[in-house]
C-alpha positions in Angstrom: -24.5 -19.6 22.3 -21.2 -18.0 21.5 -21.8 -15.2 24.0 -22.5 -17.7 26.7 -19.2 -19.4 26.0 -17.5 -16.0 26.3 -19.0 -15.4 29.7 -17.8 -18.8 30.9 -14.3 -17.9 29.6 -14.4 -14.7 31.6 -15.1 -16.8 34.7 -12.0 -18.7 34.1 -10.0 -15.5 33.6 -11.2 -14.1 36.9 -10.3 -17.3 38.8 -6.8 -17.2 37.4 -6.3 -13.4 37.5 -3.1 -13.6 39.5 -1.6 -16.1 37.2 -2.5 -14.1 34.2 -1.0 -10.9 35.6 2.2 -12.7 36.6 2.8 -14.8 33.5 1.4 -12.3 30.9 1.1 -15.1 28.3 -0.5 -14.5 24.9 -2.6 -17.4 23.5 -3.4 -16.9 19.8 -7.0 -17.9 18.6 -7.5 -19.2 15.2 -10.8 -18.3 13.5 -12.0 -19.5 10.2 -14.9 -18.0 8.3 -17.9 -20.1 7.2 -16.9 -19.5 3.5 -13.4 -20.8 4.0 -14.7 -23.9 5.8 -17.0 -24.7 2.9 -14.4 -24.0 0.2 -11.8 -25.8 2.2 -13.7 -29.0 1.5 -13.5 -28.5 -2.3 -10.7 -29.9 -4.4 -8.8 -27.8 -6.8 -11.2 -28.4 -9.6 -14.3 -27.3 -7.6 -12.4 -24.3 -6.4 -11.6 -23.3 -10.0 -15.2 -23.9 -11.0 -16.4 -21.6 -8.2 -13.9 -18.9 -9.1 -15.0 -19.0 -12.8 -18.7 -19.2 -12.2 -18.6 -16.4 -9.7 -16.5 -14.3 -12.0 -18.7 -14.7 -15.1 -21.8 -13.9 -12.9 -20.2 -10.7 -11.7 -19.2 -9.8 -15.3 -22.8 -10.3 -16.6 -24.4 -8.5 -13.6 -22.0 -5.5 -14.1 -23.5 -5.0 -17.6 -20.2 -4.0 -19.2 -18.9 -1.7 -16.4 -15.9 -4.1 -15.8 -14.1 -6.6 -18.1 -14.0 -10.3 -17.6 -10.4 -10.1 -16.2 -11.5 -7.7 -13.5 -14.5 -9.8 -12.6 -12.3 -12.9 -12.3 -9.8 -11.1 -10.1 -12.7 -9.9 -7.8 -14.0 -13.5 -7.6 -10.5 -14.9 -6.7 -10.0 -12.2 -4.1 -13.4 -12.9 -2.5 -12.5 -16.6 -1.9 -8.8 -16.0 -1.3 -7.8 -18.1 -4.3 -4.8 -17.6 -6.5 -5.4 -15.0 -9.2 -4.0 -17.7 -11.7 -6.5 -20.3 -10.7 -9.1 -19.8 -13.5 -6.4 -20.2 -16.2 -3.8 -22.9 -15.2 -5.9 -26.1 -15.0 -3.7 -27.8 -17.5 -0.6 -27.9 -15.1 -1.8 -26.9 -11.7 -2.9 -29.9 -9.6 -3.4 -27.9 -6.3 0.2 -27.3 -5.1 1.3 -23.7 -5.6 4.7 -23.1 -7.2 7.1 -20.5 -6.0 6.4 -18.3 -9.0 2.7 -18.5 -8.4 3.1 -17.5 -4.8 5.3 -14.5 -5.8 2.7 -13.4 -8.3 -0.2 -13.7 -5.9 1.7 -11.6 -3.4 2.4 -8.9 -6.0 6.1 -9.5 -6.2 6.3 -9.7 -10.0 9.9 -8.4 -10.3 11.0 -11.2 -8.0 9.2 -13.7 -10.1 10.9 -12.4 -13.2 14.3 -12.6 -11.6 13.5 -16.1 -10.5 13.1 -17.1 -14.1 16.8 -17.2 -14.7 17.4 -19.3 -11.6 15.2 -22.2 -12.3 15.5 -25.0 -14.9 13.6 -27.7 -16.8 9.9 -28.0 -16.2 10.0 -25.5 -13.3 11.2 -22.8 -15.8 8.5 -23.7 -18.3 5.8 -23.4 -15.7 7.1 -20.1 -14.5 7.1 -18.8 -18.1 3.5 -19.8 -18.5 2.5 -18.2 -15.1 4.2 -14.9 -15.9 2.7 -14.9 -19.4 -0.8 -15.7 -17.9 -0.3 -12.9 -15.3 0.4 -10.3 -18.0 -2.3 -11.5 -20.3 -5.2 -11.5 -17.8 -4.3 -8.3 -15.9 -7.5 -6.0 -15.8 -7.7 -3.6 -18.7 -6.0 -3.5 -22.2 -2.4 -2.5 -22.0 -0.1 -3.1 -24.9 2.9 -3.4 -22.7 1.2 -6.2 -20.8 0.3 -8.0 -24.0 4.0 -7.6 -25.2 5.3 -9.1 -22.0 2.8 -12.0 -22.3 4.1 -12.7 -25.8 7.7 -12.7 -24.6 7.0 -15.3 -22.0 4.7 -17.4 -24.2 7.5 -17.6 -26.8 10.0 -18.6 -24.2 7.6 -21.2 -22.9 7.2 -22.6 -26.4 10.9 -22.8 -27.1 11.5 -24.5 -23.7 8.6 -26.9 -24.3 10.0 -27.9 -27.7 13.4 -28.6 -26.0 11.7 -30.6 -23.3 9.9 -32.8 -25.9 6.9 -33.1 -23.6 3.5 -32.7 -25.2 1.9 -31.3 -22.0 4.1 -28.2 -22.1 3.9 -27.9 -25.8 0.1 -27.8 -25.7 0.1 -25.5 -22.7 2.4 -23.0 -24.5 0.1 -23.2 -27.6 -2.9 -22.6 -25.5 -1.3 -19.5 -24.0 -0.5 -18.2 -27.4 -4.1 -18.8 -28.5 -5.4 -16.9 -25.5 -2.9 -14.1 -26.4 -4.2 -13.7 -30.0 -7.8 -13.7 -28.7 -7.0 -10.8 -26.3 -5.2 -9.0 -29.2 -8.4 -9.2 -31.2 -7.1 -11.7 -33.8 -9.8 -14.4 -33.4 -8.8 -16.5 -36.5 -5.2 -16.9 -35.3 -6.4 -17.8 -31.8 -8.7 -20.4 -33.2 -6.0 -21.9 -35.3 -3.8 -22.4 -32.2 -6.7 -24.0 -30.3 -7.3 -26.4 -33.2 -3.6 -27.2 -33.2 -3.9 -28.2 -29.5 -7.0 -30.4 -30.3 -5.2 -32.2 -33.2 -2.2 -32.8 -31.0 -4.3 -34.5 -28.3 -6.2 -36.5 -30.9 -2.8 -37.8 -32.3 -2.0 -39.0 -28.8 -5.5 -40.3 -28.2 -5.6 -38.3 -25.0 -9.3 -38.1 -24.1 -8.9 -35.6 -21.3 -6.6 -33.5 -23.4 -9.1 -33.5 -26.3 -12.0 -32.5 -24.0 -10.0 -29.7 -22.4 -8.8 -28.3 -25.7 -12.3 -28.4 -27.3 -13.8 -26.7 -24.2 -11.1 -24.0 -24.2 -11.7 -23.4 -27.9 -15.3 -22.5 -27.1 -15.0 -20.9 -23.7 -12.4 -18.4 -24.8 -14.5 -16.9 -27.7 -16.3 -13.7 -26.7 -19.8 -13.9 -25.4 -22.3 -13.7 -28.3 -19.8 -14.9 -30.9 -21.7 -16.8 -33.6 -19.5 -19.9 -33.3 -19.3 -20.0 -29.5 -22.5 -21.9 -28.7 -22.0 -24.6 -31.3 -18.4 -25.2 -30.1 -19.6 -25.4 -26.5 -22.4 -27.8 -27.2 -19.9 -29.9 -29.1 -17.3 -30.0 -26.3 -19.7 -30.8 -23.4 -20.2 -34.5 -24.2 -16.4 -34.9 -24.7 -15.9 -33.5 -21.2 -18.6 -35.9 -19.8 -17.0 -39.0 -21.5 -13.5 -37.9 -20.2 -14.9 -37.8 -16.6 -14.2 -34.0 -16.3 -17.3 -33.2 -14.3 -16.2 -29.8 -13.2 -15.2 -28.8 -16.8 -18.5 -30.1 -18.1 -20.3 -27.8 -15.7 -18.2 -24.8 -16.6 -19.0 -25.4 -20.3 -22.7 -25.9 -19.5 -22.7 -22.6 -17.5 -21.3 -20.8 -20.5 -24.0 -22.4 -22.7 -26.6 -20.9 -20.2 -25.0 -17.5 -20.6 -25.3 -17.7 -24.4 -29.0 -18.6 -24.1 -29.5 -15.9 -21.4 -28.8 -13.2 -24.0 -30.9 -14.8 -26.8 -33.6 -17.0 -25.4 -34.6 -16.6 -21.7 -37.0 -19.6 -21.8 -34.3 -22.0 -22.9 -31.9 -20.3 -20.4 -34.2 -21.1 -17.5 -34.5 -24.7 -18.5 -30.7 -25.0 -18.9 -30.2 -23.2 -15.5 -32.4 -25.8 -13.7 -30.5 -28.6 -15.3 -27.2 -26.9 -14.3 -28.3 -26.8 -10.6 -28.9 -30.5 -10.7 -25.5 -31.1 -12.2 -23.8 -29.0 -9.6 -25.5 -30.8 -6.7 -24.7 -34.2 -8.2 -20.9 -33.5 -7.6 -21.2 -31.9 -4.2 -20.9 -28.3 -5.4 -22.8 -26.3 -2.8 -22.6 -22.9 -4.4 -25.8 -23.2 -6.4 -27.2 -19.7 -5.4 -25.7 -18.2 -8.6 -27.9 -20.3 -10.8 -31.0 -20.0 -8.5 -30.6 -16.2 -8.6 -30.6 -16.2 -12.4 -33.7 -18.3 -12.6 -35.4 -15.9 -10.2 -34.5 -13.0 -12.6 -35.9 -14.9 -15.6 -39.2 -15.7 -13.7 -39.5 -12.2 -12.7 -39.3 -10.9 -16.3 -41.9 -13.5 -17.2 -44.3 -12.5 -14.4 -43.9 -15.9 -12.7 -43.6 -14.4 -9.3 -44.3 -17.6 -7.3 -41.4 -19.4 -9.0 -39.3 -16.3 -8.9 -39.7 -15.9 -5.1 -39.1 -19.6 -4.6 -35.7 -19.5 -6.3 -34.8 -16.1 -4.9 -35.4 -17.4 -1.3 -33.4 -20.5 -2.2 -30.6 -18.4 -3.4 -30.4 -16.3 -0.2 -30.6 -19.4 2.0 -27.8 -21.1 0.1 -25.7 -17.9 0.0 -26.0 -17.7 3.8 -25.3 -21.4 4.4 -22.1 -21.3 2.4 -21.0 -18.0 4.0 -20.7 -16.5 0.5 -21.5 -13.0 1.8 -19.0 -10.7 0.0 -21.6 -10.3 -2.8 -24.6 -10.9 -0.7 -26.1 -7.7 -2.0 -26.8 -9.5 -5.3 -29.1 -12.0 -3.7 -30.8 -9.8 -1.1 -31.4 -7.3 -3.9 -33.1 -9.8 -6.1 -35.5 -10.9 -3.4 -36.2 -7.3 -2.4 -37.2 -6.4 -6.0 -39.7 -9.2 -6.0 -41.3 -7.9 -2.8 -41.6 -4.5 -4.4 -43.3 -6.1 -7.4 -45.9 -7.3 -4.9 -46.2 -3.7 -3.4 -44.6 -5.1 -0.1 -42.3 -2.8 1.8 -40.5 -5.8 3.3 -38.0 -5.4 0.5 -36.5 -2.3 2.1 -35.3 -4.4 5.1 -33.7 -6.8 2.7 -31.9 -3.9 0.9 -30.5 -2.8 4.4 -29.1 -6.3 4.8 -27.6 -6.1 1.3 -25.6 -3.0 2.5 -24.0 -4.6 5.6 -21.1 -6.0 3.6 -20.5 -3.1 1.3 -16.9 -2.2 0.4 -15.1 0.0 -2.2 -14.1 -3.1 -4.1 -17.6 -4.3 -4.5 -19.3 -0.9 -5.0 -20.5 -1.7 -8.4 -22.8 -4.4 -7.0 -24.1 -3.1 -3.7 -24.8 0.4 -5.3 -27.7 -1.2 -7.0 -29.3 -1.7 -3.6 -29.1 2.0 -3.0 -30.7 2.7 -6.3 -33.5 0.1 -5.6 -34.1 1.6 -2.2 -34.6 5.0 -3.9 -37.0 3.4 -6.4 -39.0 1.9 -3.5 -39.2 5.3 -1.8 -40.5 6.8 -5.0 -43.0 4.0 -5.3 -44.3 4.0 -1.8 -43.8 7.5 -0.6 -44.1 9.7 -3.8 -41.9 11.9 -5.8 -40.9 14.4 -3.2 -39.7 11.9 -0.7 -38.0 10.1 -3.5 -36.0 13.2 -4.5 -35.0 13.7 -0.9 -33.7 10.1 -0.7 -31.9 10.3 -4.0 -30.2 13.6 -3.1 -29.0 12.1 0.2 -27.7 9.0 -1.6 -25.9 10.9 -4.4 -24.3 13.3 -1.9 -22.7 10.5 0.1 -22.1 8.2 -2.9 -22.2 10.0 -6.2 -22.9 7.9 -9.3 -19.7 6.8 -11.1 -20.5 4.1 -13.6 -22.6 4.4 -16.7 -25.4 2.2 -15.2 -25.5 4.3 -12.0 -25.7 7.6 -13.8 -28.3 6.2 -16.2 -30.6 4.9 -13.4 -30.2 8.0 -11.2 -31.4 10.1 -14.3 -34.4 7.9 -14.8 -35.5 8.0 -11.1 -35.1 11.8 -11.0 -37.3 11.9 -14.1 -39.8 9.6 -12.5 -39.9 11.7 -9.4 -40.6 15.0 -11.3 -43.2 13.1 -13.5 -45.0 12.1 -10.3 -44.8 15.8 -9.1 -46.3 16.8 -12.5 -43.2 18.8 -13.5 -43.0 17.9 -17.2 -40.1 20.2 -18.1 -37.7 18.6 -15.4 -39.1 15.1 -16.1 -38.3 15.6 -19.8 -34.8 16.8 -19.0 -33.9 13.7 -17.0 -35.7 11.3 -19.2 -33.7 12.6 -22.2 -30.5 12.2 -20.2 -31.5 8.7 -19.3 -32.2 7.9 -23.0 -28.8 9.3 -24.0 -27.0 7.2 -21.4 -29.1 4.1 -22.2 -27.9 4.3 -25.8 -24.3 3.8 -24.6 -25.1 0.5 -22.8 -23.7 -2.6 -24.7 -26.8 -4.4 -26.3 -25.9 -7.9 -24.9 -25.9 -6.4 -21.3 -29.4 -4.9 -21.6 -31.6 -6.5 -19.0 -35.2 -5.6 -18.0 -34.3 -2.1 -16.7 -34.5 -0.5 -20.1 -37.8 -1.9 -21.3 -39.4 -1.2 -17.9 -38.1 2.3 -17.9 -39.2 3.0 -21.5 -42.7 1.7 -20.8 -43.0 4.0 -17.7 -41.8 7.0 -19.7 -44.1 6.3 -22.6 -47.0 6.0 -20.1 -46.2 9.4 -18.6 -46.1 11.2 -22.0 -49.2 9.4 -23.1 -50.9 10.7 -19.9 -49.7 14.2 -20.7 -51.1 14.0 -24.2 -47.6 14.2 -25.9 -48.3 11.7 -28.7 -45.0 12.0 -30.4 -42.8 11.3 -27.3 -45.2 8.5 -26.1 -44.9 6.7 -29.4 -41.1 7.3 -29.5 -40.6 5.5 -26.2 -43.2 2.8 -27.1 -41.2 2.1 -30.3 -38.0 1.8 -28.2 -39.7 -0.9 -26.1 -40.7 -3.0 -29.1 -37.2 -4.6 -29.8 -37.2 -6.0 -26.3 -40.6 -7.7 -26.4 -39.2 -11.1 -27.6 -36.5 -11.0 -24.9 -38.7 -10.1 -22.0 -41.7 -12.2 -23.0 -45.3 -11.5 -23.5 -46.3 -11.4 -19.9 -43.9 -8.9 -18.5 -45.6 -5.5 -18.5 -47.7 -6.5 -21.5 -50.8 -5.0 -20.0 -48.9 -1.7 -19.5 -48.0 -1.8 -23.2 -51.7 -2.2 -24.1 -52.6 0.7 -21.8 -50.0 3.0 -23.5 -51.3 1.9 -27.0 -54.8 2.7 -25.8 -53.9 6.2 -24.8 -51.9 6.8 -28.0 -54.8 5.6 -30.2 -57.1 7.9 -28.2 -54.9 10.9 -28.9 -54.8 10.0 -32.6 -58.5 9.6 -32.7 -58.3 5.9 -33.6 -61.0 4.9 -31.2 -61.7 1.3 -32.5 -58.1 0.3 -32.0 -58.1 2.2 -28.7 -61.1 0.1 -27.4 -59.5 -3.1 -28.5 -56.2 -2.2 -26.7 -58.1 -1.2 -23.6 -60.0 -4.5 -23.6 -56.6 -6.4 -23.8 -55.3 -4.2 -20.9 -58.3 -4.9 -18.7 -58.2 -8.6 -19.5 -54.5 -9.1 -18.8 -54.4 -6.9 -15.7 -57.4 -8.6 -14.2 -56.3 -12.2 -14.9 -52.5 -11.7 -14.4 -52.7 -12.1 -10.6 -55.7 -14.3 -9.9 -57.0 -15.0 -6.5 -55.2 -18.4 -6.6 -51.9 -16.7 -7.4 -52.4 -14.2 -4.7 -53.1 -17.1 -2.2 -49.9 -18.8 -3.3 -47.9 -15.6 -2.9 -49.4 -15.1 0.5 -48.4 -18.7 1.3 -44.8 -18.1 0.2 -44.7 -14.8 2.2 -46.0 -16.7 5.3 -43.3 -19.3 4.7 -40.6 -16.7 4.6 -42.0 -14.8 7.6 -42.4 -18.1 9.5 -38.7 -18.7 8.9 -37.9 -15.3 10.2 -40.1 -15.9 13.3 -38.3 -19.2 13.9 -35.1 -17.3 13.8 -36.5 -14.7 16.2 -37.7 -17.4 18.7 -34.2 -19.0 18.5 -32.7 -15.6 19.2 -35.0 -15.1 22.2 -34.1 -18.5 23.6 -30.5 -17.6 23.3 -31.1 -14.3 25.0 -32.7 -16.1 27.9 -29.8 -18.4 28.3 -27.5 -15.4 28.0 -29.4 -13.6 30.8 -29.1 -16.6 33.1 -25.5 -16.9 32.3 -25.0 -13.2 33.2 -26.8 -13.7 36.5 -24.6 -16.7 37.5 -21.6 -14.7 36.5 -22.7 -11.8 38.7 -23.0 -14.1 41.7 -19.6 -15.7 41.0 -18.0 -12.3 40.7 -19.3 -11.1 44.0 -17.7 -14.1 45.7 -14.3 -13.7 44.2 -14.1 -9.8 44.2 -13.2 -9.4 47.9 -10.4 -11.9 47.7 -9.1 -10.3 44.5 -9.1 -6.8 45.8 -6.2 -7.3 48.3 -4.1 -9.0 45.6 -4.9 -6.2 43.2 -3.8 -3.5 45.7 -0.4 -5.2 46.1 0.0 -5.6 42.4 -1.1 -2.0 41.7 1.5 -0.8 44.2 4.3 -2.7 42.4 3.1 -1.5 39.1 3.0 2.1 40.2 6.7 1.8 41.4 7.6 0.3 38.0 5.7 3.0 36.3 7.7 5.8 38.0 10.9 4.1 37.1 9.8 3.6 33.5 8.6 7.3 33.3 12.1 8.6 34.2 13.7 6.2 31.6 11.2 7.5 29.0 12.1 11.1 29.7 15.8 10.4 29.1 14.9 8.3 25.9 12.8 11.2 24.6 15.6 13.6 24.9 17.9 11.2 23.0 15.2 10.7 20.4 14.9 14.4 19.8 18.7 14.7 19.3 18.6 11.8 16.9 15.7 13.3 15.0 17.5 16.6 14.6 20.6 14.9 13.3 18.6 12.7 11.0 16.8 15.8 9.6 20.3 17.4 8.9 21.5 14.3 7.2 18.3 14.0 5.0 18.8 17.6 3.9 22.4 16.9 3.1 21.5 13.8 1.2 18.8 15.6 -0.8 21.3 18.4 -1.6 23.9 15.8 -2.7 21.3 14.1 -5.0 20.4 17.4 -6.5 24.1 18.4 -7.1 24.8 15.0 -8.7 21.9 15.4 -11.1 23.0 19.0 -11.9 26.6 17.7 -12.6 25.3 15.0 -15.0 23.1 17.6 -16.7 25.9 19.9 -17.3 28.3 17.2 -18.4 25.6 16.0 -20.9 25.2 19.6 -22.1 29.0 20.1 -22.4 29.3 16.8 -24.4 26.6 17.9 -26.7 28.4 21.2 -27.2 31.6 19.3 -28.1 29.7 17.2 -30.5 28.2 20.3 -32.1 31.7 21.7 -32.4 33.0 18.5 -34.0 30.1 18.5 -36.4 30.9 22.1 -37.4 34.6 21.2 -37.9 33.7 18.2 -40.0 32.2 20.4 -42.7 35.8 21.6 -43.5 37.4 18.1 -43.4 37.4 15.1 -45.6 38.6 11.4 -45.7 40.5 10.3 -42.7 40.2 13.5 -40.7 36.4 13.5 -41.3 36.2 9.9 -40.2 38.2 10.6 -37.1 35.8 13.4 -36.3 32.8 11.3 -36.8 34.2 8.5 -34.6 34.8 11.0 -31.9 31.2 12.2 -32.1 29.9 8.6 -31.7 32.1 8.1 -28.7 31.1 11.3 -27.1 27.4 10.5 -27.8 27.9 7.1 -26.0 29.1 8.9 -23.0 26.5 11.8 -23.3 23.7 9.2 -23.4 24.7 7.8 -20.1 24.7 11.2 -18.4 21.3 12.0 -19.9 19.9 8.8 -18.4 21.4 9.6 -15.0 20.0 13.1 -15.1 16.4 12.0 -15.9 16.5 9.0 -13.5 15.7 8.9 -9.8 18.8 6.8 -9.2 21.9 8.8 -10.2 24.4 6.0 -9.7 23.2 3.2 -12.0 22.2 2.8 -15.6 19.5 0.4 -16.9 21.5 -1.2 -19.7 18.6 -2.6 -21.8 17.2 0.9 -22.7 20.6 2.4 -23.0 21.9 -0.2 -25.5 18.8 0.0 -27.6 19.0 3.8 -27.9 22.8 3.6 -28.7 22.2 1.1 -31.4 19.4 3.2 -32.8 21.7 6.2 -32.9 24.4 4.4 -34.7 22.1 2.8 -37.2 20.7 6.3 -38.1 24.2 7.8 -38.2 25.5 5.3 -40.9 22.2 5.5 -42.9 22.2 1.7 -43.7 18.5 1.7 -44.4 17.1 -1.9 -44.5 20.5 -3.2 -45.7 21.8 -4.1 -42.3 19.5 -5.5 -39.5 20.2 -5.7 -35.8 19.3 -8.6 -33.4 19.3 -7.3 -29.8 19.0 -9.7 -26.9 19.7 -7.5 -23.9 18.6 -8.4 -20.4 17.3 -5.8 -18.0 20.5 -5.2 -16.0 21.5 -2.2 -14.0 25.3 -1.2 -13.9 27.2 1.4 -12.0 28.1 4.4 -14.1 31.8 3.5 -13.6 31.1 0.4 -15.6 28.5 1.7 -18.0 30.7 4.3 -19.6 33.6 2.1 -20.7 31.1 -0.7 -21.6 29.2 1.8 -23.8 32.4 3.0 -25.5 33.5 -0.6 -26.3 30.0 -1.3 -27.7 30.2 1.9 -29.8 33.6 0.9 -31.2 32.5 -2.7 -32.0 29.3 -1.7 -33.8 31.0 1.1 -35.6 33.7 -1.2 -36.9 31.1 -3.7 -38.0 29.0 -1.0 -39.9 32.1 0.4 -41.6 34.1 -2.7 -42.6 32.0 -5.9 -42.3 29.7 -5.3 -45.3 31.5 -3.7 -48.2 30.0 -3.0 -51.6 26.5 -2.5 -50.0 26.2 -6.1 -48.8 23.2 -7.1 -46.6 24.0 -8.4 -43.2 23.1 -9.0 -39.6 24.7 -7.6 -36.4 23.8 -9.4 -33.2 24.2 -7.8 -29.8 23.9 -9.9 -26.7 24.3 -8.6 -23.1 23.4 -10.9 -20.2 24.3 -12.0 -16.7 25.3 -15.5 -16.3 24.6 -17.8 -13.2 28.0 -17.1 -11.7 27.4 -13.3 -11.6 29.4 -12.7 -14.7 28.3 -10.1 -17.2 28.9 -11.0 -20.8 28.8 -8.8 -23.9 29.0 -10.1 -27.5 28.9 -8.2 -30.8 28.8 -10.5 -33.8 28.3 -9.9 -37.5 28.0 -12.2 -40.5 30.3 -10.0 -42.7 33.6 -10.7 -44.5 35.4 -11.3 -41.3 39.0 -10.3 -40.5 42.0 -10.9 -42.7 43.8 -14.3 -42.5 46.6 -14.4 -39.9 44.9 -11.7 -37.8 46.4 -11.1 -34.3 44.5 -8.7 -32.1 47.5 -7.6 -30.0 49.3 -6.3 -33.1 46.6 -4.1 -34.3 47.5 -0.5 -33.5 44.3 1.3 -34.6 42.8 3.8 -32.2 39.5 1.8 -31.9 41.3 -1.4 -31.0 43.6 0.3 -28.5 40.5 2.0 -27.0 38.6 -1.4 -26.6 41.7 -3.1 -25.0 42.3 -0.2 -22.7 38.7 0.0 -21.6 38.6 -3.8 -21.1 41.6 -3.5 -18.8 39.7 -0.7 -16.9 36.8 -3.1 -16.4 39.2 -5.9 -15.4 37.5 -7.9 -18.2 38.5 -10.7 -20.5 38.5 -9.4 -24.1 38.8 -11.4 -27.3 38.1 -11.2 -31.0 37.2 -14.2 -33.2 36.8 -14.4 -37.0 34.8 -17.4 -38.1 31.7 -16.7 -40.1 32.1 -13.0 -39.7 33.7 -11.2 -36.8 32.8 -11.5 -33.1 33.9 -9.3 -30.2 33.5 -10.8 -26.7 33.8 -9.2 -23.3 33.4 -10.9 -19.9 33.7 -9.2 -16.5 32.7 -9.5 -12.9 30.8 -6.5 -11.5 32.6 -6.5 -8.1 36.1 -6.7 -9.5 35.4 -4.2 -12.2 33.8 -1.7 -9.8 36.7 -2.0 -7.4 39.2 -1.4 -10.2 37.1 1.5 -11.6 37.0 3.2 -8.2 40.7 2.8 -7.6 41.5 4.4 -11.0 39.1 7.3 -10.2 40.9 7.9 -6.9 44.4 7.9 -8.6 43.1 10.4 -11.0 
């Protein structure tokens, strides 16, 4: 019907052709996908449930190829949800904060800078959001974990100041998740328990339920304590009225049984579907697809196809097509199990929405198409198909390489080439050994049985028994029905090779009994009935499509008659307009020629300017490099001279070395940086402090507390600031802690809200002498600090309370202006 509407719109456009040409108005059209319409009706809790369920489903299907964080990010991107949605239910009620918007758009640096500009609860929430972003970034990066811990600690301090239990519990929850990601499960559980106790003290039923649920949900899959914690938390969620959280917990319980007991898992998944429907949650195809998988492994093909078709139908009705390959693929596999080539058409549908982002999932459809070709057309055609696939889409992941190796081995086995079949079967076995045990699905036992049958047929008793033994551990998991007759057939052949004919006869009888009775005539009629139902649905769609085509043809005929009537009248108007347009075209062509000449001149000048700029940048770096080398040479000369000096002269030489190093370090930073005009002070101050600590060999006696913000200063400010810092720390190390006293030196450098930069160097040493007056001290160090402060146009003061403190405050604009004036005078 949409095409008919388009034809009618074109009629309208023809009738108003002159108006459209004269007015040239643009009318934007808003379109919304079916998926967005469905999810748009969900509240924030259902959206979070969808993101988490879909993410965990992708994680399990990926079989260890991606981590949970990557799977969650894929899920959120598919539904256009915030990447923080799966983790922020404690404080996000659906209204996105400024920080969340910046994080979702990838502007992390802006979000970090925003942290200093917000206050109160907004600041706490931003700390939690930044900590959550760094914690749940895909992969395991220690730098990200460190950043998470920084913001988690900030959130905890701010929450303690606020006195609100909500923020205290949220900061503790973030710390619990941090320790879990760091591998420290006991500490993680300790923090979760602390949140549970806090909510119990307040008698907060929802808080208790959420805390208990998080305690179990955040344990790794397969952890011995995970299932008991989840089953304990589910009734609390139900009593608290947290329906979506109850379903999330129950979904996680299903996953635990999925890797231990498929029969219980199926029962739980059917119950899960009822719970989802009871709250209006429409995305039930994930559970239906899992049930179809379990029934397939059990040989319950009727039930498997029923749930697979339901999964596909629900997926299409909700518009959840980004991962449609998962659902078409499951149904296609079931068709192949019934020796029905219809599955190939489903695999083609599975590849319609393929993308680089979802390759891990739709690539399975390629592999299954290859397997179907081998099954229906033989080994030679299978090899041709596999070669074509791998040429266009080479296997990347462990699972892809493993299954490609198996299929090539199967092709050569069907071609009776034992040597090449053995080579690829051995490669498959090696790769299969690297697959995490809890991600092993029915591919491995199925492949092992096929390989064992091949070697038994070839009379290779040793290899046949080797692969039969590899299948045995999976029998409890895949059930007694799945390929059990194939196992009996392999056992029959091995017993025959060993001369154990009595056992061979028994195994053959079992094989015949199971293979004859597994698919009875009744089951076949039911299968045919299900197939007819599915084909009938396709025919109904075809009839509907034909009806629409008829209406479309009629609409086109009406349009043709209409166009014939208006064409003659429109030709005259068009000729007039074309004449006017041609005149405008000639005028515009002349203007374009002149503009092109000007553009060429501008481009030439821009190229010259770019070359000059690159040369200037290179020269500046070379200057800084040579200055740094010269300063190091001076330091080496001073060090050589110090070998012949003692007492005050030696001290003076050493002080000079420290000052020169402070300047040399700046030039080194400029030489190695892309920006030759500014210095990142956080790294510079840390390296300067490390150098001074090593120079005075204080050992563990004197400790440093650095609180330095990431601030960039112009080199004209950085050099005097570095020298002042060098003098302040040197004085503290030399005079504040006599007689080998222990002490603490604190260095703080930060930018305040009014664009002021503040530096403080404090120690808890003996302090200054009574009656101290800083203006009367005539030491070189004090003169140097006062002079450099004047150069920075800064406020400089020294205080002696519980130790000594040196404080410096300056404005970057004023100090820069003053520094440049001094440089011009010099």
